C-alpha positions as a LaTeX table, in Angstrom:
\begin{tabular}{lrrr}
\hline
Residue & $x$ (\AA) & $y$ (\AA) & $z$ (\AA) \\
\hline
Met1 & 118.49 & 58.54 & $-38.87$ \\
Asp2 & 116.14 & 55.85 & $-40.33$ \\
Ser3 & 113.03 & 57.95 & $-41.48$ \\
Glu4 & 110.43 & 56.02 & $-42.78$ \\
Lys5 & 110.19 & 59.08 & $-45.82$ \\
Val6 & 111.48 & 57.49 & $-49.47$ \\
Val7 & 115.04 & 56.80 & $-49.86$ \\
Val8 & 116.70 & 60.17 & $-52.14$ \\
Val9 & 119.72 & 58.11 & $-53.38$ \\
Gly10 & 121.50 & 61.00 & $-54.71$ \\
Arg11 & 121.44 & 62.34 & $-51.36$ \\
Leu12 & 122.54 & 59.15 & $-50.12$ \\
Thr13 & 119.61 & 60.17 & $-47.22$ \\
Ile14 & 119.37 & 56.57 & $-45.08$ \\
Gly15 & 115.37 & 55.87 & $-44.02$ \\
Arg16 & 114.36 & 53.41 & $-41.51$ \\
Thr17 & 112.10 & 51.10 & $-43.57$ \\
Gly18 & 114.49 & 51.46 & $-46.77$ \\
Ala19 & 118.04 & 51.20 & $-44.97$ \\
Ala20 & 118.80 & 48.31 & $-47.55$ \\
Val21 & 118.66 & 51.17 & $-50.73$ \\
Ala22 & 121.22 & 52.60 & $-49.45$ \\
Leu23 & 123.03 & 49.50 & $-49.26$ \\
Leu24 & 123.25 & 49.34 & $-52.68$ \\
Val25 & 124.95 & 52.93 & $-52.78$ \\
Gly26 & 128.60 & 54.11 & $-52.30$ \\
Gly27 & 129.85 & 50.18 & $-52.50$ \\
Gly28 & 127.26 & 49.26 & $-49.66$ \\
Leu29 & 126.78 & 45.71 & $-51.22$ \\
Ala30 & 130.61 & 44.81 & $-52.02$ \\
Ala31 & 130.26 & 45.57 & $-47.80$ \\
Trp32 & 127.29 & 43.11 & $-47.49$ \\
Phe33 & 129.27 & 40.06 & $-49.37$ \\
Gly34 & 132.84 & 40.95 & $-47.65$ \\
Val35 & 130.70 & 40.06 & $-44.44$ \\
Ser36 & 128.62 & 37.56 & $-45.69$ \\
Ala37 & 131.83 & 35.80 & $-46.58$ \\
Leu38 & 133.29 & 35.90 & $-43.46$ \\
Pro39 & 133.76 & 32.59 & $-41.72$ \\
Gly40 & 131.13 & 31.70 & $-39.65$ \\
Phe41 & 129.11 & 34.37 & $-40.82$ \\
Lys42 & 124.77 & 33.26 & $-40.55$ \\
Pro43 & 121.91 & 35.79 & $-40.26$ \\
Ala44 & 120.71 & 36.16 & $-37.56$ \\
Thr45 & 117.12 & 35.34 & $-36.61$ \\
Ala46 & 114.80 & 38.24 & $-34.29$ \\
Ala47 & 113.72 & 37.21 & $-31.21$ \\
Gly48 & 109.78 & 37.27 & $-30.93$ \\
Pro49 & 108.81 & 40.70 & $-29.04$ \\
Gln50 & 106.57 & 39.00 & $-26.71$ \\
Gln51 & 109.25 & 38.54 & $-23.84$ \\
Ala52 & 112.40 & 38.15 & $-23.24$ \\
Val53 & 114.62 & 35.05 & $-24.38$ \\
Ala54 & 117.77 & 33.25 & $-24.29$ \\
Val55 & 119.12 & 32.85 & $-27.46$ \\
Ala56 & 122.27 & 30.96 & $-28.85$ \\
Pro57 & 123.47 & 32.99 & $-31.88$ \\
Ala58 & 126.08 & 30.76 & $-34.23$ \\
Ala59 & 129.93 & 30.79 & $-32.99$ \\
Ala60 & 132.42 & 33.37 & $-32.79$ \\
Thr61 & 134.61 & 33.55 & $-36.02$ \\
Val62 & 137.42 & 34.84 & $-34.06$ \\
Ala63 & 138.27 & 34.69 & $-30.21$ \\
Ala64 & 138.43 & 37.95 & $-28.88$ \\
Pro65 & 139.80 & 38.95 & $-24.90$ \\
Ala66 & 136.96 & 39.14 & $-22.45$ \\
Val67 & 135.70 & 42.94 & $-21.96$ \\
Gly68 & 134.51 & 43.47 & $-18.66$ \\
Ala69 & 134.72 & 46.32 & $-15.70$ \\
Ala70 & 137.77 & 47.81 & $-15.00$ \\
Val71 & 139.54 & 49.46 & $-11.92$ \\
Val72 & 139.80 & 53.30 & $-13.09$ \\
Pro73 & 139.89 & 56.60 & $-11.45$ \\
Ala74 & 136.56 & 57.95 & $-11.18$ \\
Pro75 & 136.83 & 61.70 & $-12.37$ \\
Ala76 & 134.70 & 64.51 & $-10.91$ \\
Pro77 & 130.47 & 64.10 & $-11.98$ \\
Gly78 & 129.72 & 66.08 & $-14.92$ \\
Ala79 & 133.44 & 66.44 & $-15.99$ \\
Arg80 & 134.86 & 65.26 & $-19.04$ \\
Gly81 & 136.16 & 61.94 & $-19.06$ \\
Val82 & 133.57 & 59.95 & $-16.63$ \\
Ile83 & 133.18 & 56.69 & $-16.03$ \\
Pro84 & 130.35 & 55.14 & $-14.58$ \\
Ala85 & 130.75 & 54.37 & $-10.80$ \\
Ala86 & 129.93 & 51.13 & $-11.19$ \\
Ala87 & 132.91 & 50.38 & $-13.48$ \\
Ala88 & 135.36 & 52.43 & $-11.68$ \\
Ser89 & 135.02 & 50.60 & $-8.28$ \\
Gly90 & 135.58 & 47.19 & $-10.05$ \\
Val91 & 131.91 & 45.38 & $-10.57$ \\
Gln92 & 132.14 & 41.90 & $-9.80$ \\
Gly93 & 132.12 & 40.21 & $-13.06$ \\
Pro94 & 131.96 & 41.63 & $-16.77$ \\
Thr95 & 129.03 & 43.99 & $-17.11$ \\
Pro96 & 126.33 & 43.14 & $-20.43$ \\
Val97 & 126.80 & 44.73 & $-24.24$ \\
Phe98 & 123.72 & 46.02 & $-24.96$ \\
Val99 & 122.86 & 46.28 & $-28.75$ \\
Leu100 & 119.49 & 47.67 & $-29.88$ \\
Asn101 & 117.57 & 45.86 & $-32.69$ \\
Ser102 & 115.84 & 48.73 & $-34.26$ \\
Leu103 & 114.01 & 46.94 & $-37.10$ \\
Asp104 & 113.32 & 44.11 & $-34.35$ \\
Ala105 & 112.22 & 46.56 & $-31.41$ \\
Ser106 & 114.18 & 44.74 & $-29.46$ \\
Ile107 & 118.02 & 45.13 & $-27.83$ \\
Ser108 & 120.57 & 41.78 & $-27.78$ \\
Val109 & 122.47 & 41.20 & $-24.32$ \\
Ile110 & 126.33 & 40.01 & $-25.41$ \\
Asp111 & 128.20 & 38.65 & $-22.87$ \\
Pro112 & 131.52 & 39.71 & $-23.67$ \\
Gln113 & 133.61 & 36.68 & $-21.89$ \\
Thr114 & 131.66 & 34.06 & $-24.31$ \\
Trp115 & 130.48 & 36.98 & $-27.30$ \\
Lys116 & 127.44 & 34.89 & $-27.64$ \\
Glu117 & 124.05 & 36.25 & $-27.17$ \\
Gln118 & 122.64 & 35.49 & $-24.05$ \\
Ser119 & 119.03 & 37.27 & $-24.50$ \\
Arg120 & 116.63 & 39.27 & $-26.46$ \\
Ile121 & 114.73 & 42.07 & $-24.69$ \\
Pro122 & 111.36 & 43.27 & $-26.36$ \\
Thr123 & 111.40 & 46.85 & $-26.96$ \\
Gly124 & 108.73 & 50.06 & $-27.94$ \\
Lys125 & 109.22 & 49.99 & $-32.12$ \\
Glu126 & 112.29 & 51.47 & $-33.74$ \\
Pro127 & 115.02 & 51.66 & $-30.72$ \\
His128 & 117.73 & 53.39 & $-31.66$ \\
His129 & 119.71 & 55.37 & $-28.95$ \\
Leu130 & 120.59 & 54.99 & $-25.54$ \\
Tyr131 & 121.83 & 57.00 & $-22.89$ \\
Leu132 & 122.91 & 56.16 & $-18.66$ \\
Thr133 & 120.68 & 58.10 & $-15.99$ \\
Pro134 & 121.86 & 60.58 & $-14.00$ \\
Asp135 & 121.87 & 58.01 & $-10.53$ \\
Glu136 & 123.65 & 55.25 & $-13.16$ \\
Lys137 & 120.85 & 52.67 & $-12.09$ \\
Ser138 & 119.11 & 52.83 & $-15.61$ \\
Leu139 & 119.72 & 52.60 & $-19.30$ \\
Ile140 & 117.19 & 54.72 & $-21.26$ \\
Val141 & 116.28 & 52.97 & $-24.29$ \\
Ala142 & 114.49 & 55.46 & $-26.87$ \\
Asn143 & 111.96 & 53.96 & $-28.67$ \\
Ala144 & 111.55 & 56.63 & $-31.39$ \\
Leu145 & 108.30 & 55.07 & $-33.30$ \\
Gly146 & 106.96 & 53.98 & $-30.27$ \\
Asp147 & 106.69 & 57.07 & $-28.09$ \\
Ser148 & 107.85 & 55.27 & $-25.34$ \\
Leu149 & 111.00 & 54.89 & $-22.95$ \\
Thr150 & 112.47 & 51.26 & $-21.90$ \\
Leu151 & 114.53 & 51.59 & $-18.80$ \\
Ile152 & 116.97 & 48.66 & $-17.73$ \\
Asp153 & 119.57 & 47.43 & $-15.30$ \\
Pro154 & 122.67 & 48.35 & $-16.67$ \\
Arg155 & 124.71 & 45.73 & $-14.98$ \\
Thr156 & 121.79 & 42.70 & $-15.44$ \\
Gly157 & 119.63 & 43.59 & $-18.34$ \\
Ala158 & 116.32 & 43.38 & $-16.65$ \\
Val159 & 113.77 & 45.63 & $-17.52$ \\
Gln160 & 112.77 & 47.69 & $-14.94$ \\
Arg161 & 110.11 & 49.75 & $-16.16$ \\
Val162 & 108.29 & 51.46 & $-19.60$ \\
Ile163 & 107.54 & 55.27 & $-19.71$ \\
Arg164 & 104.62 & 55.86 & $-22.45$ \\
Asp165 & 104.04 & 58.56 & $-23.91$ \\
Ile166 & 107.89 & 60.43 & $-24.88$ \\
Thr167 & 106.81 & 61.95 & $-28.35$ \\
Asp168 & 109.64 & 60.41 & $-31.05$ \\
Pro169 & 112.40 & 60.11 & $-28.65$ \\
Tyr170 & 115.17 & 59.27 & $-31.61$ \\
His171 & 118.13 & 60.78 & $-29.60$ \\
Leu172 & 118.24 & 61.59 & $-26.40$ \\
Arg173 & 120.66 & 63.56 & $-23.81$ \\
Phe174 & 121.21 & 64.53 & $-20.03$ \\
Ser175 & 122.75 & 67.60 & $-19.59$ \\
Pro176 & 126.08 & 67.58 & $-17.66$ \\
Asp177 & 124.67 & 69.61 & $-14.96$ \\
Met178 & 121.37 & 67.12 & $-14.81$ \\
Lys179 & 119.13 & 69.40 & $-14.57$ \\
Trp180 & 117.49 & 68.50 & $-18.29$ \\
Phe181 & 116.43 & 65.24 & $-19.80$ \\
Ile182 & 116.85 & 66.56 & $-24.14$ \\
Thr183 & 115.21 & 64.28 & $-26.89$ \\
Ala184 & 115.50 & 64.81 & $-30.21$ \\
Ala185 & 111.84 & 64.08 & $-32.57$ \\
Asn186 & 113.53 & 63.14 & $-35.36$ \\
Arg187 & 110.29 & 62.75 & $-38.02$ \\
Leu188 & 108.15 & 65.14 & $-36.23$ \\
Asn189 & 110.94 & 68.24 & $-36.38$ \\
His190 & 110.92 & 69.50 & $-32.97$ \\
Ile191 & 113.29 & 68.71 & $-29.73$ \\
Asp192 & 111.62 & 68.50 & $-26.27$ \\
Phe193 & 112.80 & 69.76 & $-22.92$ \\
Tyr194 & 111.93 & 67.60 & $-20.40$ \\
Arg195 & 112.48 & 68.42 & $-16.17$ \\
Trp196 & 114.26 & 64.71 & $-14.63$ \\
Asp197 & 112.58 & 63.78 & $-11.44$ \\
Ala198 & 115.38 & 61.69 & $-10.08$ \\
Ala199 & 113.50 & 60.81 & $-7.24$ \\
Thr200 & 110.95 & 59.04 & $-9.71$ \\
Gln201 & 112.94 & 58.24 & $-12.76$ \\
Thr202 & 110.47 & 60.13 & $-14.58$ \\
Pro203 & 110.51 & 63.34 & $-17.18$ \\
Thr204 & 108.29 & 65.67 & $-17.66$ \\
Leu205 & 107.70 & 68.34 & $-20.69$ \\
Val206 & 109.07 & 71.70 & $-19.89$ \\
Lys207 & 109.12 & 73.25 & $-23.67$ \\
Arg208 & 108.78 & 71.75 & $-26.91$ \\
Val209 & 110.78 & 73.67 & $-29.67$ \\
Ser210 & 109.84 & 73.29 & $-33.17$ \\
Thr211 & 113.38 & 73.07 & $-35.24$ \\
Gly212 & 113.18 & 72.41 & $-38.49$ \\
Lys213 & 113.33 & 68.98 & $-40.89$ \\
Thr214 & 115.04 & 66.14 & $-39.26$ \\
Pro215 & 116.19 & 66.81 & $-36.10$ \\
Ser216 & 119.11 & 63.85 & $-35.57$ \\
His217 & 121.54 & 63.54 & $-32.79$ \\
Leu218 & 122.15 & 66.12 & $-30.06$ \\
Phe219 & 125.38 & 67.66 & $-28.19$ \\
Ile220 & 125.32 & 70.12 & $-25.05$ \\
Asp221 & 128.27 & 72.21 & $-23.84$ \\
Glu222 & 129.91 & 71.51 & $-20.57$ \\
Gly223 & 128.36 & 74.65 & $-18.89$ \\
Ser224 & 125.25 & 72.88 & $-19.75$ \\
Lys225 & 123.99 & 75.75 & $-21.55$ \\
Thr226 & 124.03 & 75.32 & $-25.18$ \\
Leu227 & 122.01 & 72.40 & $-27.08$ \\
Tyr228 & 123.24 & 71.47 & $-30.50$ \\
Ser229 & 121.57 & 69.65 & $-32.78$ \\
Thr230 & 122.42 & 68.51 & $-36.48$ \\
Met231 & 119.11 & 68.84 & $-38.98$ \\
Gln232 & 119.94 & 65.66 & $-40.73$ \\
Asp233 & 117.46 & 66.68 & $-43.83$ \\
Ser234 & 118.18 & 70.09 & $-43.85$ \\
Asp235 & 121.92 & 70.72 & $-43.98$ \\
Ala236 & 122.51 & 73.00 & $-40.65$ \\
Leu237 & 122.81 & 72.97 & $-37.31$ \\
Val238 & 121.17 & 74.60 & $-34.55$ \\
Ala239 & 122.01 & 75.96 & $-31.05$ \\
Ile240 & 119.47 & 75.91 & $-28.47$ \\
Asp241 & 119.65 & 78.40 & $-25.72$ \\
Ile242 & 118.72 & 75.40 & $-22.66$ \\
Ala243 & 117.71 & 78.64 & $-20.38$ \\
Thr244 & 115.14 & 79.61 & $-22.42$ \\
Gln245 & 114.64 & 76.46 & $-24.89$ \\
Thr246 & 114.97 & 79.12 & $-27.43$ \\
Ile247 & 117.06 & 79.40 & $-31.09$ \\
Lys248 & 119.86 & 81.60 & $-31.42$ \\
Ser249 & 121.68 & 80.49 & $-34.21$ \\
Arg250 & 120.93 & 78.66 & $-37.13$ \\
Val251 & 124.02 & 77.66 & $-39.39$ \\
Pro252 & 124.46 & 75.68 & $-43.04$ \\
Thr253 & 126.65 & 72.74 & $-42.68$ \\
Gly254 & 127.63 & 69.80 & $-45.26$ \\
Pro255 & 125.48 & 66.97 & $-46.50$ \\
Met256 & 123.42 & 64.99 & $-44.11$ \\
Pro257 & 124.67 & 65.79 & $-41.10$ \\
Ala258 & 124.93 & 63.26 & $-38.24$ \\
Asp259 & 126.10 & 62.87 & $-34.86$ \\
Leu260 & 128.35 & 65.83 & $-33.62$ \\
Tyr261 & 130.86 & 65.98 & $-30.81$ \\
Gly262 & 132.18 & 68.45 & $-28.80$ \\
Ser263 & 136.17 & 69.13 & $-28.33$ \\
Pro264 & 137.14 & 68.66 & $-24.45$ \\
Asp265 & 138.32 & 72.06 & $-24.20$ \\
Gly266 & 134.57 & 73.50 & $-25.54$ \\
Lys267 & 136.07 & 75.25 & $-28.54$ \\
Lys268 & 135.11 & 72.94 & $-31.59$ \\
Leu269 & 132.82 & 71.05 & $-32.51$ \\
Phe270 & 132.44 & 68.12 & $-35.01$ \\
Ile271 & 130.12 & 66.69 & $-36.95$ \\
Gly272 & 129.78 & 63.57 & $-39.06$ \\
Leu273 & 128.53 & 63.98 & $-42.74$ \\
Thr274 & 126.61 & 61.07 & $-43.56$ \\
Gly275 & 126.43 & 62.60 & $-46.97$ \\
Gly276 & 129.93 & 63.67 & $-47.74$ \\
Glu277 & 133.39 & 61.72 & $-47.20$ \\
Gly278 & 134.35 & 63.31 & $-43.33$ \\
Val279 & 134.05 & 65.70 & $-40.90$ \\
Glu280 & 133.41 & 69.15 & $-40.47$ \\
Val281 & 134.30 & 70.97 & $-37.84$ \\
Phe282 & 133.03 & 74.41 & $-36.06$ \\
Asp283 & 134.41 & 76.96 & $-33.77$ \\
Leu284 & 132.66 & 77.56 & $-30.94$ \\
Thr285 & 134.33 & 80.34 & $-29.62$ \\
Gly286 & 132.23 & 83.28 & $-31.54$ \\
Pro287 & 129.18 & 84.24 & $-30.98$ \\
Glu288 & 127.52 & 81.33 & $-33.45$ \\
Pro289 & 129.64 & 78.53 & $-34.65$ \\
Arg290 & 131.51 & 78.81 & $-37.54$ \\
Ser291 & 132.73 & 76.34 & $-40.39$ \\
Thr292 & 136.57 & 75.98 & $-40.14$ \\
Gly293 & 136.56 & 72.88 & $-42.64$ \\
Ile294 & 136.04 & 69.19 & $-43.64$ \\
Ile295 & 138.52 & 66.46 & $-42.48$ \\
Lys296 & 138.09 & 64.05 & $-45.16$ \\
Thr297 & 137.60 & 60.45 & $-43.44$ \\
Ala298 & 135.77 & 57.99 & $-46.12$ \\
Ala299 & 132.42 & 57.92 & $-47.43$ \\
Gly300 & 129.29 & 57.95 & $-45.02$ \\
Ala301 & 131.06 & 59.71 & $-41.27$ \\
His302 & 128.20 & 59.03 & $-39.47$ \\
Ala303 & 128.58 & 57.95 & $-35.75$ \\
Phe304 & 131.27 & 59.48 & $-32.92$ \\
Arg305 & 132.76 & 58.01 & $-29.60$ \\
Ala306 & 135.81 & 59.40 & $-27.83$ \\
Ala307 & 138.75 & 56.81 & $-27.94$ \\
Gly308 & 138.74 & 57.26 & $-23.87$ \\
Asp309 & 142.80 & 59.23 & $-24.19$ \\
Gly310 & 141.03 & 62.47 & $-24.35$ \\
Arg311 & 142.33 & 63.44 & $-27.12$ \\
His312 & 141.54 & 60.90 & $-29.80$ \\
Leu313 & 137.35 & 60.53 & $-31.33$ \\
Tyr314 & 136.44 & 57.66 & $-33.16$ \\
Val315 & 133.75 & 58.12 & $-36.39$ \\
Ser316 & 131.98 & 55.71 & $-38.34$ \\
Asn317 & 132.17 & 55.98 & $-42.02$ \\
Arg318 & 129.01 & 53.79 & $-42.76$ \\
Val319 & 129.42 & 54.05 & $-46.44$ \\
Ala320 & 133.04 & 52.88 & $-46.83$ \\
Asn321 & 132.77 & 50.44 & $-43.98$ \\
Thr322 & 135.81 & 52.05 & $-42.28$ \\
Ile323 & 136.56 & 53.52 & $-38.99$ \\
Ser324 & 138.62 & 56.80 & $-38.55$ \\
Lys325 & 140.38 & 57.81 & $-35.41$ \\
Ile326 & 140.73 & 61.75 & $-35.57$ \\
Asp327 & 143.43 & 63.62 & $-33.72$ \\
Met328 & 140.87 & 66.65 & $-32.18$ \\
Val329 & 144.04 & 68.60 & $-31.47$ \\
Thr330 & 145.24 & 68.96 & $-35.46$ \\
Asn331 & 142.47 & 67.96 & $-36.71$ \\
Gln332 & 143.87 & 65.14 & $-38.64$ \\
Val333 & 143.37 & 61.39 & $-39.66$ \\
Val334 & 145.93 & 59.63 & $-37.52$ \\
Ala335 & 144.56 & 55.89 & $-37.95$ \\
Asn336 & 141.86 & 53.81 & $-40.39$ \\
Tyr337 & 140.57 & 50.30 & $-39.16$ \\
Pro338 & 138.06 & 47.99 & $-41.60$ \\
Ala339 & 134.01 & 48.00 & $-40.01$ \\
Pro340 & 132.36 & 45.62 & $-42.27$ \\
Gly341 & 128.27 & 45.54 & $-42.61$ \\
Gly342 & 128.21 & 49.47 & $-42.60$ \\
Pro343 & 129.67 & 50.45 & $-38.89$ \\
Asp344 & 127.17 & 52.75 & $-37.06$ \\
Cys345 & 127.19 & 53.54 & $-33.23$ \\
Met346 & 130.45 & 52.35 & $-31.56$ \\
Asp347 & 131.58 & 51.65 & $-27.58$ \\
Val348 & 134.70 & 51.76 & $-26.61$ \\
Ser349 & 136.10 & 48.70 & $-24.25$ \\
Ala350 & 137.77 & 50.24 & $-20.90$ \\
Asp351 & 141.20 & 49.70 & $-21.96$ \\
Gly352 & 140.99 & 51.52 & $-24.68$ \\
Arg353 & 141.78 & 49.32 & $-27.55$ \\
Tyr354 & 138.51 & 47.07 & $-28.69$ \\
Ile355 & 135.61 & 49.18 & $-30.39$ \\
Leu356 & 132.34 & 47.71 & $-30.35$ \\
Val357 & 130.66 & 49.09 & $-32.99$ \\
Ser358 & 127.31 & 47.69 & $-34.69$ \\
Ser359 & 127.46 & 46.52 & $-38.26$ \\
Arg360 & 124.21 & 47.83 & $-39.46$ \\
Trp361 & 123.58 & 46.13 & $-42.70$ \\
Ala362 & 125.05 & 42.99 & $-41.63$ \\
Arg363 & 123.03 & 42.18 & $-38.27$ \\
Lys364 & 126.23 & 42.06 & $-36.12$ \\
Leu365 & 128.01 & 43.85 & $-33.25$ \\
Ser366 & 131.55 & 43.57 & $-34.82$ \\
Val367 & 135.09 & 43.78 & $-32.24$ \\
Ile368 & 137.87 & 46.10 & $-33.53$ \\
Asp369 & 140.94 & 45.27 & $-32.53$ \\
Thr370 & 142.43 & 49.22 & $-32.78$ \\
Val371 & 146.44 & 47.59 & $-32.16$ \\
Glu372 & 145.94 & 45.10 & $-34.53$ \\
Lys373 & 143.33 & 47.27 & $-37.30$ \\
Lys374 & 141.75 & 43.96 & $-37.25$ \\
Val375 & 137.89 & 42.76 & $-36.68$ \\
Ile376 & 138.48 & 39.90 & $-34.22$ \\
Asn377 & 134.69 & 38.44 & $-33.38$ \\
Gln378 & 131.94 & 39.20 & $-34.65$ \\
Val379 & 128.36 & 38.51 & $-33.30$ \\
Asn380 & 124.77 & 37.88 & $-34.63$ \\
Val381 & 121.94 & 40.07 & $-33.34$ \\
Gly382 & 119.05 & 41.39 & $-34.69$ \\
Lys383 & 117.42 & 43.63 & $-37.81$ \\
Ser384 & 119.23 & 47.23 & $-38.31$ \\
Pro385 & 121.05 & 46.98 & $-35.13$ \\
His386 & 122.16 & 50.95 & $-34.30$ \\
Gly387 & 122.80 & 52.19 & $-30.23$ \\
Val388 & 125.65 & 50.16 & $-28.81$ \\
Trp389 & 126.67 & 50.11 & $-24.99$ \\
Thr390 & 128.54 & 49.09 & $-22.15$ \\
Leu391 & 129.13 & 50.08 & $-18.40$ \\
Ala392 & 132.79 & 49.14 & $-18.99$ \\
His393 & 133.09 & 51.79 & $-21.46$ \\
Ala394 & 136.55 & 54.07 & $-21.91$ \\
Ala395 & 135.96 & 57.61 & $-20.71$ \\
Arg396 & 133.87 & 59.34 & $-22.58$ \\
\hline
\end{tabular}
């Protein structure tokens, strides 16, 4: 979440316009100085919002291998481990890495071979999260404060169209059965259920569900029966029946729940506690989610990304400036990696070796080698980089 509300330091509530305040909490200031001391560090310059422009950012600090398309087996559509068809069939040449600059209203388009920002695409206000359409032809960028969706070509970065009058789309998901497009209105306290017309690529609002304070991130079970959403400012987890679009349970969580991720067997739900120091685990086998404990990672546990092996999960610890690797079977942390500058959203290279993470306070995309356990590259992007995505990614 990045709301425009006043930052409450005691709860580590991170506001959209107040993100700099949170930087001073829990070692954030030290993290900033750590990043600014890296070789080649320079503050990024935002591109103008009127048109896409070519950008020549500072040279990379260290040479890094290219993260391009890979030839990998493609599981059945809708199943866990799905990799976009284009990546599975071997796209000619590398596909771009996209970084959403939430306070610049833009998308940085990065070449994964040269690790340079090639262009910056204007969006609506406050783009935070992004998701691939069911036909894999468009990448949807949700512009929360702009009340719009920007659709871009996931292979080239070309803007395809803009869909307006989508109220406060902070987070977004398609149901695995591809029948529902769902958005979380983070600042307006509701979740919207849309039917998605595949032929026209157009959503139609079916129902708006009032949820309570600050619905943040969304997760949908494999059967497309239940939507789970964290309530970031009311410390709760809400479960919504998708067929009827009604709330069926609300249970308490630890402080400031953010991203959430379901285990491949459908039995567990992992929730990052941005106001705490770990990941809360919920048992999903009963009539309502039941907390079974907290996996201690580090301060500011926030966003998740699957490692690609069907067993491990990465979580970014935004205050501690680290990323932890969790074994979803044993509920244990098995590795930690440095991630300077307030790590937030991530993607993982198709071969599973490299983590691409937005360094929120440093205006960087950081590339982490999970074998060497170090940052091997950083690319200057825009203000408050958030969502990160590439077509050539590891299995989700």
